[in-house]
C-alpha positions as CSV (number, residue, x, y, z in Angstrom):
1,M,-27.9,-4.9,-5.6
2,K,-29.2,-1.2,-5.0
3,T,-27.0,1.2,-6.3
4,L,-24.9,3.0,-4.6
5,K,-22.0,6.1,-4.9
6,L,-19.0,6.0,-4.1
7,S,-19.1,8.7,-1.8
8,E,-22.2,7.1,-0.2
9,I,-19.5,3.8,1.0
10,I,-16.2,6.6,1.7
11,K,-19.2,8.3,4.5
12,Y,-20.6,5.4,5.8
13,L,-17.3,3.1,6.0
14,N,-15.8,5.8,7.3
15,L,-13.0,5.9,4.9
16,K,-9.9,8.4,4.4
17,I,-9.7,8.9,0.6
18,E,-5.5,8.9,0.2
19,C,-6.3,10.1,-3.2
20,G,-8.9,11.1,-6.2
21,E,-11.6,12.9,-4.2
22,K,-12.8,14.4,-7.1
23,F,-14.0,10.6,-8.3
24,T,-16.0,9.9,-6.1
25,D,-18.9,10.4,-7.5
26,R,-19.4,7.1,-9.8
27,N,-21.4,4.6,-9.2
28,I,-20.9,0.7,-7.4
29,S,-21.7,-2.1,-9.2
30,G,-20.1,-4.8,-7.2
31,G,-17.4,-5.9,-4.9
32,Y,-14.5,-7.4,-5.4
33,V,-12.0,-9.1,-2.6
34,S,-8.3,-10.0,-3.6
35,D,-4.5,-9.2,-3.1
36,L,-3.4,-11.6,-6.1
37,L,-3.4,-9.3,-9.3
38,S,-3.8,-11.5,-11.6
39,D,-7.4,-13.0,-9.6
40,V,-8.6,-9.1,-10.1
41,M,-7.7,-9.0,-13.9
42,A,-9.5,-12.9,-14.3
43,N,-12.4,-11.6,-12.4
44,A,-12.9,-8.4,-10.9
45,K,-15.4,-6.2,-13.2
46,K,-16.1,-2.9,-14.3
47,G,-18.2,-0.8,-12.1
48,D,-16.5,-3.0,-8.6
49,I,-15.3,-1.4,-5.4
50,W,-11.4,-3.2,-4.7
51,V,-10.8,-4.6,-1.9
52,T,-6.4,-5.4,-1.2
53,L,-4.0,-4.9,1.1
54,Q,-1.6,-3.9,-2.0
55,T,0.1,-0.4,-1.7
56,H,2.3,-0.9,-4.5
57,S,1.5,1.3,-8.2
58,N,0.4,-1.9,-9.5
59,I,-2.9,-2.0,-8.2
60,V,-3.6,0.7,-10.1
61,A,-2.4,0.2,-13.7
62,V,-4.8,-3.5,-12.5
63,A,-7.8,-0.8,-11.6
64,V,-7.9,1.3,-15.0
65,L,-7.4,-2.6,-16.8
66,K,-10.5,-3.4,-15.0
67,E,-11.9,0.1,-14.6
68,I,-12.5,-0.4,-11.3
69,S,-14.5,2.4,-9.0
70,G,-12.4,3.1,-6.6
71,V,-10.1,0.4,-4.2
72,I,-10.0,0.3,-0.6
73,I,-6.7,-0.7,1.1
74,V,-7.1,-2.7,4.4
75,G,-5.4,-3.1,7.8
76,N,-4.4,0.6,8.2
77,R,-1.6,0.2,5.5
78,K,-0.7,3.4,3.5
79,P,0.0,4.0,-0.4
80,E,3.3,4.3,-1.7
81,P,3.7,7.5,-3.0
82,E,4.4,6.6,-7.0
83,T,0.5,4.7,-6.1
84,L,-1.1,7.8,-5.4
85,K,0.8,10.0,-8.1
86,K,-0.1,7.2,-10.4
87,A,-3.6,7.1,-8.8
88,E,-4.0,10.6,-9.6
89,Q,-3.4,10.6,-12.9
90,E,-5.1,7.8,-13.7
91,K,-8.7,9.1,-12.2
92,I,-9.0,6.1,-9.5
93,P,-9.5,6.9,-6.1
94,V,-7.8,5.2,-3.6
95,M,-8.7,4.8,0.3
96,T,-7.6,3.1,3.1
97,T,-9.0,2.2,6.6
98,E,-8.0,0.3,9.4
99,L,-10.5,-2.8,10.0
100,S,-9.6,-5.4,8.2
101,G,-10.6,-7.0,5.1
102,F,-12.7,-9.8,7.0
103,E,-14.6,-6.6,8.5
104,I,-14.4,-3.7,5.4
105,V,-16.1,-6.7,3.3
106,G,-18.7,-7.7,5.6
107,R,-19.8,-4.0,6.2
108,L,-19.6,-3.6,2.2
109,Y,-22.0,-6.9,2.0
110,E,-24.2,-5.2,5.0
111,M,-24.6,-1.8,2.8
112,G,-25.7,-4.1,-0.4
113,V,-22.6,-4.4,-2.4
114,N,-22.6,-7.8,-4.3
115,R,-21.3,-9.8,-6.9
116,D,-24.7,-10.2,-8.7
117,R,-25.4,-8.1,-11.6
118,E,-28.3,-7.3,-13.4
């Protein structure tokens, strides 16, 4: 996978930054999509961009635990205020999109985001 910055992904996919704008210079080393927190904890990798429809504050705890570079919430869902507060404190960028998870993952893949690790 070529090295991508989170800011490049945000611009290309026209994502709305809900919080953590000052942390969007991070490298993305892969991607993961799941709505089950236990699945993300077991399988996501450090540096991944995580795609989910979950909006509650537990997504921040999982993102911190797994050292996720950023979270994309799909389907025009809005993160809860407590989620944004916690994400800002933990320096986790949270973005939203009206697109479905299926479409966002396809576009991320087109950009070169995948599960290959060097």
